[in-house]
Each structure stands twice: as C-alpha cells, then as structure tokens.
N, C-alpha and C positions, 0 to 999 in steps of 0.2 A: 894384299889386304888394302882396301882403299882408305883414304884419310878419314872419312866420316866414321867408318866402322872402328878404326883404331882409336879415334877420339871417344866414341861411345864406350868402348871397352875400358879405356883409361878412367872415364868418369865413374863407371860402375865399380872399378877397383878402389877408387878413392872413397866412395860411399860405403863400401863394405868394410873399409879400414877404420871408419869413424866409429867411436863407441856409441852404443845404444843406451841412452839414459832412460831408465824406467821411472815412471812417476805414478805414485799411488793416489787414487782419487778417493776423497772422503766427503760424503754429503752431510751438510749441516741441516738437521731436521728438528732442531730444538732439543735434542737429546745429547748428553755428554759424548764427546768423541774420544775414542781410545787411541792414544799415540804412544807406542813404546820407543825408547831411544837406545841406541847401542852405546855402550860405555867406551869413552875415549874417541868416538868418531862423531863429527858434527852432522846433524840432520836438518834439512831445510824444509820449512813449511810455508807454502805460498797461500796467502789469503786474499790478495788483491784489495786490501783495505788496511789503512793504518790503525794499529791497535795498541792499547796499553795492556801490559801483562801484569796480572796480579798473582803472585806466588804465595803459597802457604808457607808457614814457618819452617817445616822440615827440609824444604829445598830452596829456601830463599838465599842461602849462602852461595857466593860465586865459587866456593871450593867444591860445592856439590853439583851445581848446574849453572852454566853460563848461558845467558839469554841476550840476544841482540835483535833489535827490530829496526828494519829500514825499508821504506817504500812498499809496505804491504807484505814483506817477507820476514819470517822469523828464522833465526839461526840458533839452533839448540845444541849444546854440547854438555853431555853428562860426564862428570869426572869420576863418579862412583855409582854403584847400583842403588836403586831405591824403589819402594813399592808405589803403587798408583797413588797419585796426589791430584786433587781437584784444582785446576788452574782456570782463572777467569781471563778472557780476552775481550776487552771493551773497545768497540769501534769508536775512534776518536771523534768522528763527525756525528754519527747518529746516536751514540750512547748504547747501542745494542750490545749485549753480552753473550759471547760464545763460551761454552764450557768444554774443557778438555781434561781428560784423565791421563796425566803424564806418568810414565814409569820408565825405569832404566834397567837394562840387564845385558849381560854379555851375549853376543850373537843375535841381537835384535837387528832388524833391517835398517839400512841407512839410506834407502831410496827416498828421493824427494817426495813430499806430500803436497797435493793441491786440495784446498778445502773449497767446495762449491755449494751453493744453495740447492737444497733438494727440490726437485720439480714438483709443482703443485698439481693435485688432481684436476682433471679437466672438468670444470663446471663454471657456470656464470652466476654471479650474485646479482640479483635484481637491483637496478639503479632507482626504481620508483619507490617512494616511501610506502605506498599502499599495496605493493606487490611483493610476493616472496619468490625467490629463485628456487631451482631444483638442482641438486647434485647430479651430474650426468652419470647415468648407469646405476644410480643408487636410489633415486626417488625420494631423497631426503630434502624437505623444505628448508630453505635458507632465508635469513632475514635480508632486507634491503641493505645495500652497502653502507649508508650512513649509520644505520642501527648496528650492523655488525662491527663497524669501526669503533663506535662509542662504547659498546659493551666490551670490546677487546681492550681498549685503552683503560677503562676503569679496572678491569681484571688485572692488567699488567702493572698498574700502580698500587693496587690495594689487596689483591688476592695472592695466596701462595702460588709459587710457580707451577705446582702440580695441578692447580685448579684453573689455570688459564686455558681457555678453549683454543684448539688448534684450527685456525681459520686460514686455509691456503690462500696465498696472494697478498695477505697483509704483511707489510714490512715497515720497520721504523725508519724515519727519515730525519735529516737535519732540520732544525727549526729556523735558523738564521733570524732570530728575533733578539731584541734587547732584553735586558734583565727584567724590566717591568714594562707593561703596556698601558700607558696613561690614557690613551685614546680609546680603549676598548669599552670602558664603562664610565664615561666622564660624569654621569649624573649622580654617582654614588661616591662617598669618601672611602674608597677601597684601594688596595694595592693588588694589581693583577700580575702574577709571576708565571711565565710559561714553564711547563714541566717536561713535555715530550710531545712528539707528533708521529702519526702513523698514516699510511696511505693504502688505498684499495680502489681499483677500478676508476681512477681519475678523481676520487674524493680524498680529502685529507682531514683528519681529526687532530686537533691540538688541545691538549689538556692544560688548563690554566688554574693555578691556585689563587683564590680570591680571599683576601684578608681584610677584615673591617678595621678602619682606623678611627671610628667614631664610638662614642659611648651609647649610641642608640642602636637598636636592632632594625633590620630592613627586610622587607619581602623582596625576593629576587624574581625578576621578570626578564625573559630573553629579549623582549622588545626594547629594553634599555640599551642593548648592545649596539655599537657603531661599527660599520664596515660592510663590505659586500660578502655577507655570510649566507651559507645555504641553510644551516640549522644550528641550534644550540640547546644545551640542556644543563641545568645545575644539578649537582649531586643532592643538594638540600633545597627546599623551597624558600628558606630564609637564612639570614646570617645574624648571629648574636653580637652583643656589644663587645668592644675591644677588651681583651684580657680574660674573656670567658672561654670555655672549651668549645663554644659554638661560634667563635668569631672567624672561623676559617672553613671554606668549602672548596669544591673543585668544579670548574666549568669545562664542558666539553664542546668545542666549537668545530663545526664541520664546514669546510669550504669545498667548492667544486672547480676543478681545473687549475687551481692555484693554491699556494700555501697561505697561511694566515698573514705572513709579512706583506704579501702583495694585496690581500683582501683589505688590510688596514692602511694600504698605500704607504707602507714603510719601505717598499722596494719598487723601482720602476718596472713596468710590464716586461721589458726584454730581459731583465735580470733573471726572473724565474724561468723563462723559456730557455735561456742559455744554460742554466743549471740542469734543466731536464735533458 
C-alpha cells in the first residue's frame, strides 16, 4: 500500500472517530419559538446576537433554571421540570424582542439550537413614492418602501403585536443617536427623543417623540426639519401646550442610504459605511 493511500485511510479513520454534533435549526418568523429543555443537562442556544433574557416569575429562580448569556450564545440548564413559560430575548443593540416558550421535561433533546431569521418571500417593494410594488407570484400590490416603513414603525410602537403587519425584509436596526436631537427641529421649543429605527430596501425610518416645552401650541410642518432627509410625517398635525394631553406626538423620519445620525451630521460618512 503506497504512502498516499495509507495517509488517506488514516484521515478517514480519524474523521469517522469524531463525534457528529447535531444542531437543530429554528427559524424566527415573529412567532414564539418552542424550546424544550432536558432536566439536568445543559442546552446551548446560538443566536449570533447579544440578548437580555427576561424570565417570568415561575422560572426566575436559579434553583429552577440557570441562564448564562455570552457572545450571542445562551446556556440553559433546567434543574427541575416546568410547563411552557413565555420568555423574552431582547437584542441589546437593536431592541428587537424574540419570544420563546421554554419548558423542561425528562427526556427532552439536548441538541444545540441555532436560531436564524426566516427567509423573506421573494418580492420587491417599490422605491418610488408614486409606484406600488407587486408580490412575486401573488399579484398583491405593495406600498412604496418609505410608506411601508412608516406604517410598520407606527404599528410597532402603538398597535398590539397581533395587529402589526408582517412585511418581509423590514428589520429593526440600532439608532446610534444621542438621547435628544436638538438640531432636528431648531425652530420650535420642543424636545426630540429617538424611539426606534427600522430599515428596508436601503431606506431607514426613525421614530422620534416630539414634546412641547412651551405654553403655546404649534402647527407642525415637515419643512421645519433640518438634515438630509428623504421624507417625514407627523402623527398629528399640531402639538398642544406643555402639560396638556396633546403636548406630545411622534415624528417618523425616512432617510435613504444612511441612518438619521449621518443625515443629521452626527456621524462622519465612513462610520455608517463601516457599520454596514
């Protein structure tokens, strides 16, 4: 037997001797994910994102469930059986919340789990404000990307979760903004506080809470906004005097190709490109 063949057979023997670690793939499609845990054996969940774990009262004790999070990986060890409990996993950077129904029972699988984003249906959302897109293979008209983003952001902030439209391709992104945006509406005595940001097809919408600091009421006009903005819309046409129930509203600002931080010149151009 020549040396090459002996070496190949030896390599095959080594590979066959290695354990085959199975990994269960779970797709996150905005619906709660069912994850059973074996009692007394640690189960690893890979998310590839750093998360905060919110546990309900029945399993919040370390004597019932040990939870460790490091580098986008969760290490879960159930010390006793328990029925399904709704657990929230919040992305540290974007604020997105993933829902998991955790349970523990004897004999449950201890295979590693990898959570991945569900693939979006193949269709294009029109980028032009005056044109509608069409869902591929379905013939369903779709709104332009800025419109779809603004509507989704408003629903995400103010509608029940069950009422939020499922728009494939939209994802929440980090804002990288200061606590207040003093340069956004300098003409009015208001406080602008960023709430969240979402992106789709190269556009980003940022929701900003606008609070009146004056005893007068004001009409709201997008032309008063400062920055390289694609479009903007207020939830209400005016804002009431400070201290009234009408003294706060929400502004939805759409930018193209960059986030609001760069559009307001709060970040140098290269910073946004590096993050992308």
